[in-house]
C-alpha positions in Angstrom: 27.3 32.6 -57.5 27.5 29.7 -55.1 26.9 30.8 -51.5 29.2 28.1 -50.1 31.9 25.7 -51.2 30.4 22.7 -52.9 29.1 20.1 -50.5 28.4 16.9 -52.4 26.4 15.5 -49.5 23.7 18.1 -50.2 22.8 16.6 -53.5 20.7 13.7 -54.5 22.9 12.0 -57.0 20.4 10.8 -59.6 18.5 14.0 -59.8 21.6 16.2 -59.9 23.2 14.0 -62.6 20.2 14.7 -64.8 20.6 18.4 -64.1 24.3 18.3 -64.8 23.6 16.5 -68.1 21.1 19.2 -69.1 23.5 22.0 -68.2 26.3 20.3 -70.1 24.2 20.1 -73.3 23.1 23.7 -72.9 26.6 24.8 -72.4 27.8 22.9 -75.5 25.0 24.4 -77.6 25.8 27.9 -76.4 29.5 27.6 -77.3 28.5 26.6 -80.8 25.8 29.3 -81.0 28.0 32.1 -79.6 30.9 31.2 -81.8 28.8 32.0 -84.9 27.8 35.4 -83.6 29.5 38.7 -84.2 31.9 40.1 -81.6 29.3 42.6 -80.4 26.6 40.0 -80.0 29.0 37.5 -78.4 30.1 40.1 -75.8 26.4 40.8 -74.8 25.9 37.1 -74.1 29.1 36.4 -72.2 27.6 36.8 -68.7 24.8 34.4 -69.4 27.1 31.8 -70.8 29.4 32.1 -67.8 26.5 31.7 -65.5 25.1 28.6 -67.2 28.5 27.1 -67.5 29.2 27.6 -63.8 25.9 26.0 -62.9 26.7 23.0 -65.1 30.2 22.7 -63.6 28.9 22.9 -60.1 26.4 20.2 -60.8 29.0 18.0 -62.3 31.4 18.5 -59.4 28.7 17.5 -57.0 28.5 14.0 -58.7 32.3 13.6 -59.0 32.3 14.2 -62.7 35.4 16.3 -62.4 36.8 15.9 -65.8 33.6 17.2 -67.6 33.3 20.0 -65.1 37.0 21.0 -65.8 36.3 21.3 -69.5 33.3 23.6 -69.0 35.2 25.8 -66.5 38.1 26.1 -69.0 35.6 27.3 -71.6 34.6 30.0 -69.2 38.2 31.0 -68.6 38.7 31.3 -72.3 35.8 33.7 -72.4 37.0 35.6 -69.2 40.3 34.6 -67.8 39.6 36.7 -64.6 36.2 35.3 -64.0 36.1 34.9 -60.2 33.5 32.1 -59.9 35.2 30.0 -62.5 38.5 30.3 -60.6 36.6 29.4 -57.4 35.0 26.3 -59.0 38.4 25.2 -60.5 39.9 25.6 -57.0 37.1 23.5 -55.5 37.6 20.9 -58.2 41.4 20.5 -57.8 41.0 20.3 -54.0 38.6 17.4 -54.4 41.2 15.6 -56.5 43.3 15.6 -53.3 46.9 15.2 -54.5 49.9 17.3 -53.7 49.9 18.9 -57.1 46.1 19.3 -57.3 46.1 21.0 -53.9 48.8 23.4 -55.1 46.7 24.2 -58.3 43.6 24.6 -56.1 45.4 27.3 -54.1 46.5 29.1 -57.2 43.0 29.2 -58.7 41.4 30.3 -55.4 44.0 33.0 -54.9 42.9 34.3 -58.3 39.3 34.2 -57.2 40.0 36.1 -54.1 42.0 38.7 -56.1 39.1 39.2 -58.4 36.5 39.4 -55.7 38.3 40.2 -52.4 35.0 40.8 -50.5 33.6 37.4 -51.2 33.7 35.5 -47.9 33.0 32.1 -49.6 36.2 32.4 -51.7 38.3 33.2 -48.6 36.8 30.3 -46.8 37.4 27.9 -49.7 41.1 29.1 -49.9 41.3 28.4 -46.2 40.2 24.8 -46.7 42.8 24.3 -49.4 45.6 25.8 -47.2 44.4 23.5 -44.4 44.7 20.5 -46.7 48.3 21.6 -47.6 49.2 21.8 -43.9 49.5 25.6 -43.9 47.6 26.2 -40.7 48.6 29.9 -40.3 47.5 30.8 -43.8 44.3 28.8 -43.4 43.5 30.7 -40.1 44.1 34.0 -41.9 41.7 33.2 -44.7 39.0 31.8 -42.3 39.3 35.0 -40.3 38.8 37.1 -43.4 35.8 35.1 -44.3 34.3 35.6 -40.8 35.1 39.3 -40.9 33.4 39.7 -44.3 30.4 37.7 -43.2 30.0 37.4 -39.4 27.3 34.8 -40.0 29.6 32.4 -41.8 29.3 29.8 -39.1 31.5 27.3 -40.9 34.4 29.8 -41.0 33.9 30.5 -37.3 34.0 26.8 -36.5 37.2 26.3 -38.5 38.8 29.2 -36.6 37.7 27.6 -33.3 39.1 24.2 -34.4 42.5 25.6 -35.3 42.9 27.5 -32.0 41.8 24.3 -30.2 44.3 22.2 -32.1 47.2 24.5 -31.4 46.1 25.1 -27.9 46.0 21.3 -27.2 49.5 20.9 -28.6 51.0 23.5 -26.2 48.3 23.3 -23.5 47.9 27.0 -23.9 44.9 28.6 -22.0 45.0 31.8 -24.1 44.5 29.7 -27.2 41.7 27.8 -25.5 40.1 31.2 -24.8 40.3 32.0 -28.5 38.7 28.7 -29.5 36.0 29.3 -26.9 35.3 32.7 -28.3 34.8 31.6 -31.9 32.8 28.5 -31.0 30.5 30.8 -29.0 30.1 33.0 -32.1 29.2 30.0 -34.2 26.7 28.9 -31.7 25.1 32.4 -31.7 24.6 32.1 -35.5 23.1 28.7 -35.7 22.6 27.4 -32.2 24.1 24.1 -33.3 24.6 21.7 -30.3 28.0 20.8 -31.6 29.2 24.3 -31.0 28.2 24.1 -27.4 30.0 20.8 -27.1 33.1 22.4 -28.5 32.8 25.2 -25.9 32.4 22.7 -23.1 35.6 21.0 -24.2 37.6 24.2 -24.0 36.1 25.1 -20.6 37.2 21.7 -19.4 40.7 22.3 -20.5 40.6 25.5 -18.4 39.2 23.6 -15.4 35.9 25.6 -15.6 33.8 22.5 -15.0 30.6 24.3 -13.8 30.6 26.5 -16.9 31.2 23.4 -19.1 28.2 21.7 -17.5 26.0 24.7 -18.5 27.1 24.4 -22.1 26.5 20.7 -22.1 23.0 21.1 -20.6 22.3 23.8 -23.3 23.4 21.4 -26.1 21.2 18.6 -24.8 18.1 20.9 -25.1 18.5 20.8 -28.9 18.1 17.0 -28.9 21.3 16.2 -30.9 21.9 13.0 -32.7 22.9 9.9 -30.7 26.6 10.2 -31.3 26.8 13.8 -30.1 24.4 13.0 -27.2 26.7 10.2 -26.1 29.7 12.5 -26.2 27.8 15.2 -24.3 27.0 12.8 -21.5 30.6 11.6 -21.4 32.0 15.1 -20.8 29.1 15.8 -18.4 30.2 12.8 -16.4 33.8 14.1 -16.5 32.7 17.5 -15.2 30.5 16.1 -12.4 33.4 13.8 -11.4 35.7 16.8 -11.2 33.3 18.8 -9.0 32.7 15.9 -6.7 29.2 14.9 -7.8 30.0 11.2 -8.1 26.3 10.2 -8.2 25.7 12.6 -11.1 28.8 11.4 -12.9 27.8 7.8 -12.5 24.3 8.5 -14.0 25.9 10.4 -16.9 28.4 7.7 -17.7 25.6 5.1 -17.6 23.6 7.1 -20.1 26.6 7.4 -22.4 27.3 3.7 -22.1 23.7 2.9 -23.1 24.4 4.8 -26.5 27.7 2.9 -27.2 28.0 -0.1 -29.6 29.4 -3.3 -28.3 33.0 -2.5 -29.4 32.9 1.0 -27.9 31.5 -0.3 -24.6 34.1 -3.1 -24.4 36.9 -0.5 -24.9 35.4 1.9 -22.3 35.1 -0.9 -19.7 38.5 -2.4 -20.4 40.8 -2.4 -17.4 44.2 -3.1 -18.9 45.4 0.4 -17.7 44.1 -0.2 -14.2 46.0 -3.5 -13.4 49.5 -4.7 -14.2 50.2 -6.2 -17.6 50.8 -9.6 -16.1 47.5 -9.5 -14.2 45.8 -8.5 -17.4 47.2 -11.4 -19.3 46.0 -13.7 -16.5 42.6 -12.1 -16.7 42.4 -12.7 -20.5 43.2 -16.4 -19.9 39.9 -16.9 -18.0 36.6 -17.8 -19.3 34.1 -15.0 -20.1 32.2 -15.6 -16.9 35.3 -15.9 -14.8 36.7 -12.7 -16.4 33.5 -10.8 -15.6 33.6 -12.0 -12.0 37.3 -11.3 -11.5 36.8 -7.8 -13.0 34.0 -7.0 -10.6 36.3 -8.1 -7.7 39.1 -5.8 -9.0 36.8 -2.8 -9.1 35.4 -3.6 -5.6 38.9 -3.8 -4.2 39.7 -0.3 -5.6 36.4 1.3 -4.5 37.4 4.0 -1.9 33.9 4.3 -0.4 31.9 1.1 -0.1 29.0 3.0 1.5 27.9 4.4 -1.8 26.1 2.6 -4.6 28.7 3.7 -7.1 32.5 3.1 -7.4 34.4 6.4 -7.4 37.5 4.8 -8.7 35.7 3.4 -11.7 34.1 6.8 -12.3 37.6 8.3 -12.3 38.7 5.7 -14.9 35.9 6.7 -17.2 36.6 10.4 -16.6 40.3 10.0 -17.4 39.4 8.3 -20.7 37.2 11.2 -21.7 39.8 13.8 -20.7 42.4 11.9 -22.7 40.2 11.9 -25.8 39.5 15.6 -25.5 43.2 16.4 -25.0 45.2 13.9 -27.2 43.0 12.7 -30.1 44.3 13.0 -33.6 41.1 13.2 -35.6 42.7 13.3 -39.1 44.4 10.0 -38.4 41.4 8.4 -36.5 43.4 8.0 -33.3 41.5 8.3 -30.0 43.4 10.2 -27.3 43.1 7.4 -24.9 45.1 5.2 -27.2 48.0 7.5 -27.4 51.1 7.2 -25.1 50.1 10.3 -23.2 46.5 9.1 -23.0 47.5 5.7 -21.6 49.8 7.3 -19.1 47.1 9.7 -17.9 44.6 6.9 -17.5 46.9 4.7 -15.5 48.6 7.3 -13.3 46.4 10.4 -13.5 47.5 13.9 -14.0 51.3 14.6 -13.7 52.5 16.8 -10.8 54.5 18.8 -13.4 54.5 19.2 -17.2 57.3 20.8 -19.3 57.1 21.5 -23.1 60.4 21.5 -25.0 60.4 23.0 -28.5 62.0 20.8 -31.2 64.5 21.7 -33.9 62.8 20.6 -37.2 65.6 22.1 -39.3 68.4 20.2 -37.6 69.9 17.0 -39.1 68.3 14.7 -38.1 65.2 16.8 -37.1 64.4 16.8 -33.4 60.7 16.7 -32.5 59.1 18.8 -29.8 58.6 17.0 -26.5 56.5 16.9 -23.4 58.0 15.8 -20.1 55.6 14.6 -17.4 56.8 14.3 -13.8 55.1 11.9 -11.4 55.9 11.4 -7.7 55.1 7.8 -6.8 56.0 6.3 -3.4 58.2 9.2 -2.6 60.2 9.0 -5.8 60.1 11.2 -8.9 59.8 9.7 -12.3 60.0 11.6 -15.6 58.3 10.4 -18.7 59.2 11.9 -22.1 56.8 12.1 -25.1 58.2 13.3 -28.4 56.5 14.3 -31.6 58.9 12.2 -33.6 57.1 12.6 -37.0 55.9 16.1 -36.4 52.3 15.0 -36.8 51.0 15.7 -33.3 51.3 12.2 -32.0 53.7 12.4 -29.1 55.3 8.9 -28.6 58.1 7.5 -26.6 61.4 8.8 -28.1 63.8 6.4 -29.8 66.8 5.5 -27.7 69.8 3.2 -27.6 69.7 3.1 -23.8 68.1 -0.3 -23.4 66.8 -1.1 -19.9 67.5 2.4 -18.4 64.9 4.0 -16.2 66.4 7.4 -16.6 66.9 7.5 -20.4 64.4 5.0 -21.8 60.8 6.2 -21.4 59.3 3.0 -22.9 61.2 0.9 -20.4 60.3 3.2 -17.5 56.6 3.2 -18.5 56.6 -0.6 -18.6 58.4 -0.8 -15.3 55.9 1.4 -13.6 53.0 -0.5 -15.2 54.3 -3.8 -13.8 55.2 -2.5 -10.4 52.8 0.3 -9.6 49.9 -0.6 -11.9 47.9 2.6 -11.3 47.8 5.7 -9.2 44.7 7.2 -7.6 44.1 9.3 -4.6 40.4 9.7 -3.6 39.6 13.3 -3.3 36.3 15.1 -3.0 35.3 18.6 -3.7 33.5 19.0 -0.3 35.5 19.5 2.9 35.9 16.6 5.3 33.7 16.1 8.3 35.8 15.0 11.3 34.4 12.3 13.6 35.6 9.4 15.7 34.3 5.9 16.1 35.0 2.7 17.9 33.8 -0.9 17.2 32.8 -3.3 19.9 32.0 -7.0 19.3 29.2 -9.1 20.9 27.5 -12.4 20.4 24.8 -12.1 17.8 22.0 -14.3 16.7 22.2 -17.5 14.6 25.9 -17.8 14.8 26.6 -14.2 13.8 28.8 -11.7 15.5 27.2 -8.4 16.3 29.1 -5.1 16.0 28.1 -2.0 18.0 29.6 1.1 16.4 30.0 3.9 18.8 30.6 7.3 17.3 31.3 10.9 18.3 30.6 13.9 16.0 31.8 17.2 17.5 29.2 19.9 17.8 31.3 22.2 15.6 31.1 19.8 12.7 27.3 20.1 12.5 25.0 23.0 11.4 22.7 23.8 14.2 19.5 25.8 14.1 18.4 27.5 17.3 14.8 27.4 18.6 14.2 29.1 21.9 16.9 27.6 24.3 17.6 24.5 22.2 19.6 23.9 19.0 18.9 21.2 16.4 21.2 19.7 13.8 20.7 16.8 11.3 23.3 14.3 10.3 23.5 11.1 8.3 25.7 8.0 8.7 26.0 5.2 6.1 27.8 2.0 7.1 28.5 -1.2 5.2 30.1 -4.5 6.1 31.9 -6.4 3.3 33.6 -9.7 3.3 37.3 -10.1 2.3 36.2 -10.5 -1.3 34.0 -7.4 -0.9 30.7 -9.2 -1.0 28.1 -7.0 0.9 27.2 -8.5 4.2 25.2 -5.8 5.9 24.4 -2.1 5.5 22.6 0.6 7.3 21.7 4.3 6.8 21.0 6.4 9.8 19.4 9.9 9.7 19.2 11.6 13.0 18.5 15.0 14.6 20.6 16.1 17.5 19.3 18.4 20.2 21.6 20.3 22.5 21.4 23.5 24.6 21.8 26.5 22.4 24.6 27.8 24.6 26.8 24.8 23.7 26.9 25.2 19.9 30.4 26.5 19.7 31.9 24.2 22.3 34.8 22.3 20.6 35.1 19.8 23.4 31.6 18.4 23.2 30.3 15.9 20.7 27.1 14.0 19.7 27.6 10.5 21.1 25.5 7.5 19.9 25.8 4.0 18.5 24.2 1.5 16.1 24.4 -2.2 15.5 25.5 -4.3 12.5 25.9 -8.1 12.1 27.9 -10.7 10.1 29.4 -14.1 10.4 32.7 -14.4 12.1 35.4 -13.7 9.5 37.6 -10.9 8.3 35.4 -8.0 7.2 35.7 -4.4 6.0 33.7 -1.8 7.8 33.1 1.4 5.8 31.6 4.5 7.3 30.5 7.9 5.8 29.2 10.6 8.1 27.6 13.6 6.5 26.4 17.0 7.4 23.5 17.4 4.9 23.4 21.2 5.2 27.0 21.9 4.0 27.6 18.5 2.5 30.8 17.9 4.5 31.5 14.2 4.5 33.9 12.1 6.6 34.8 8.7 5.3 36.7 5.7 6.7 37.4 2.1 6.1 38.7 -0.5 8.5 39.6 -4.2 8.3 38.2 -6.1 11.3 38.7 -9.7 12.4 35.4 -10.8 13.8 35.4 -12.9 16.8 33.4 -16.1 17.1 31.4 -16.3 20.3 29.9 -19.7 19.4 32.6 -21.9 20.7 32.7 -24.4 23.6 34.4 -22.0 26.0 33.6 -19.0 28.1 33.6 -15.7 26.1 33.5 -12.1 27.2 32.6 -9.2 24.8 34.6 -6.0 24.3 34.3 -3.5 27.1 32.5 -0.2 26.6 33.5 2.8 28.7 31.0 5.6 29.2 30.7 8.8 31.2 26.9 8.6 31.3 24.1 6.1 30.8 20.5 6.7 29.9 17.7 4.1 30.4 15.5 3.9 27.3 13.0 1.6 29.0 13.1 1.4 32.8 10.6 -1.5 32.8 12.9 -3.8 30.9 16.1 -5.5 32.0 19.4 -3.8 31.3 20.9 -4.7 27.9 22.4 -3.0 24.9 18.9 -2.3 23.5 17.5 -0.7 26.6 20.3 1.7 27.5 22.2 4.5 25.8 25.9 5.0 26.7 27.6 8.3 26.1 31.2 7.5 25.4 34.5 9.3 25.1 36.2 7.4 22.3 39.6 8.7 23.3 39.0 7.0 26.7 40.0 10.2 28.6 38.0 10.9 31.8 38.1 13.2 34.8 38.9 11.6 38.2 35.9 13.5 39.7 33.3 11.9 37.4 32.1 8.3 37.7 33.2 5.8 35.0 30.6 3.4 33.6 31.6 0.2 32.0 29.4 -2.3 30.1 30.3 -5.9 29.0 28.6 -9.2 28.2 29.8 -12.8 28.8 28.6 -16.0 27.2 28.7 -19.8 27.3 28.6 -20.3 31.0 28.0 -23.9 32.1 25.0 -25.0 34.2 25.6 -27.0 37.4 23.6 -29.8 38.9 21.3 -27.2 40.4 20.6 -25.8 36.8 22.4 -22.6 37.7 25.7 -21.1 36.6 28.4 -20.4 39.1 31.2 -18.0 38.2 33.2 -15.2 39.5 34.0 -11.7 38.1 37.6 -10.6 38.8 37.9 -6.8 38.3 41.4 -5.4 38.2 42.4 -1.8 38.0 46.1 -1.4 37.2 48.0 1.8 37.1 50.4 1.8 34.2 53.8 3.4 34.3 56.1 4.0 31.5 59.7 2.7 32.1 62.4 5.4 32.5 65.0 3.2 30.9 66.3 5.1 27.8 65.7 3.3 24.6 63.1 0.9 26.0 60.5 -0.5 23.6 58.5 -2.6 26.0 55.7 0.1 26.7 53.9 0.6 30.0 54.4 -1.6 33.0 52.0 -2.4 35.9 52.8 -0.2 38.9 49.8 -0.7 41.2 46.8 -2.9 41.2 43.4 -2.9 42.8 41.6 -6.3 42.5 37.9 -6.9 43.3 36.2 -10.3 43.1 32.5 -10.9 42.7 31.0 -14.4 43.2 27.9 -14.8 41.0 25.2 -17.4 40.1 22.3 -17.3 37.7 20.0 -19.4 35.6 21.1 -17.8 32.3 24.3 -18.8 30.5 24.4 -15.4 28.7 24.7 -12.3 31.0 25.7 -8.7 30.9 27.0 -6.2 33.5 26.7 -2.4 33.9 29.2 -1.3 36.5 30.2 2.1 37.9 33.8 2.9 38.9 34.6 5.6 41.4 38.1 7.0 40.7 37.9 10.0 43.0 40.6 8.5 45.2 42.9 7.7 42.4 45.7 9.9 41.0 45.9 11.1 37.5 47.6 8.8 35.0 47.1 5.8 32.6 45.1 2.8 33.9 44.0 -0.6 32.6 40.7 -2.0 33.5 40.7 -5.8 33.2 37.6 -8.0 33.5 38.0 -11.8 33.9 35.1 -14.2 33.9 35.9 -17.5 35.6 33.4 -20.4 35.2 33.8 -22.3 38.4 31.9 -25.3 37.0 34.0 -25.9 33.8 37.1 -24.2 35.1 37.3 -22.1 31.9 37.8 -18.3 31.8 37.9 -15.4 29.5 39.6 -11.9 29.8 39.0 -8.5 28.3 40.6 -5.2 29.1 40.5 -1.5 28.2 43.0 1.3 28.9 41.9 4.7 30.1 43.6 8.0 31.0 42.4 9.9 34.1 42.7 13.7 34.5 42.3 15.8 37.6 
């Protein structure tokens, strides 16, 4: 008796053909021989004849010699019309012929085999395969379950059960069915420890949003060293899982490994961006040369990168992850359709997951039949859009429904999808699994070297955002800051990574008002740039991210220039033996520019391009003005604060250097609380040119 349905791939065709020929001759001889014997003698040899004929038929089926096999099996059924294995082989044979009539005949023969030997798990499994070919999924599931119950180690039956539950679960997005699929895939894995079974488990765990558990299944599958195709798919869903849990670095590495296993066509499809940009932009992209297209694509991805401080592009990783999820969810394997190429797959890749999904059951018996539908609702720019996908042909491929409402956003899903693609292009909100670290920063500009503009980034990180460890009377906390400067076309201009340890009195750990205050420099040519920052607490992995467009000033002009003004509550001298400049002092700033009247206010600024007089010295004056600002009481005014009082101080200065700086201390103890503006004007008395900078502050009592 055959232990499993016939699998032609298990046979070497030439050798098995010889075996089949031998069995065929033996079977023919036995028929002639037995026909000459008495009834008693013939009966005693029936079992041996049936066995030899079945072996011959099985060998012939394995080499696609179905007609010869059918003749031998029919001889068996003449001997014993209820012979179970003969009915089984006839059922296998007719299923291989794969026509509507032959599949029906296959089911009839296999039902007879099951009736004759109801405890044979192989026969139930084979009948399940035929029912599946006929499209009778419920009947197939029942037979596969019988096979698994009769033989709990029938891994093929277990896999078929898991696949059916997966298929139905994906149609209705039903977590209970996903659980059933997961259960039977796990049972199959326990029998054979096949990496594909762990892959199938991981897919169902992903559909239930259990990404950590899915990662465990993927890692287990990879230990079995699967073939390259399965390895590629395992890394793809591993990348998806890591993306979902916020491990973008891990996801990037996984997707790169998967891409290394793709062929040229697969890789081109995976990297294609037609669902990231508008159709009109995509057509323009296709009109470029190969080199131009590659350059333009890189610019597009850079423009969408939400965190330029990392070495990977989180938006691009999300694009990969959406493709993988679409393939898991919407693929139609029997038709060779990848999920990412279906209407739902394309929509998910372009706009992400819908805010709401509704399943509507169809009416297949109506005239004309109405297919089941999914309705996806998106909220884009404050407006709700509903996209309908209908299983028009009842084959699992949900497409845009047919409609006569041409050009209607409300009733024509195809028109609405095209409209959104052309106007919105794509939807993406950068979200991370880790909580945000709150911090503040301010950027000041100074004259740099070799025609560059130097930026000094002052930052405050509240004590409560850091994880301190106490030691005696002190407390220590580590933090990291990554910063990048990119040009308007997102070419990297400068980058820095800072790892520091803060030390504070242990009694101040919980103080919500206090913050670590420090600064660091960056440099670039005067132009429009993007400054990207990421501050991280390495203990709890909380990260704060920001991006700001900055117009850099040029200090290399033929005119007097003054830098931005820095306000500080305290100054520390890093090297008392050197002259005062930004590199020899540390300013503790309040970035909200709020200070108490009772404490001194320190300001720092630099000025450049002063002219030398006949005596080889500069001559200039510093005009310092403190203006109290008062908000107008006129109802409906939009003019902001007005000057109410002013205190002006003038300093006459001279020096041999054309580039100087000032560190000044203001005493506001005699001022009243309120909003003030500090203005510094540098007047070059030799050239008559001047430059002004100001900074607003709020004073508290």
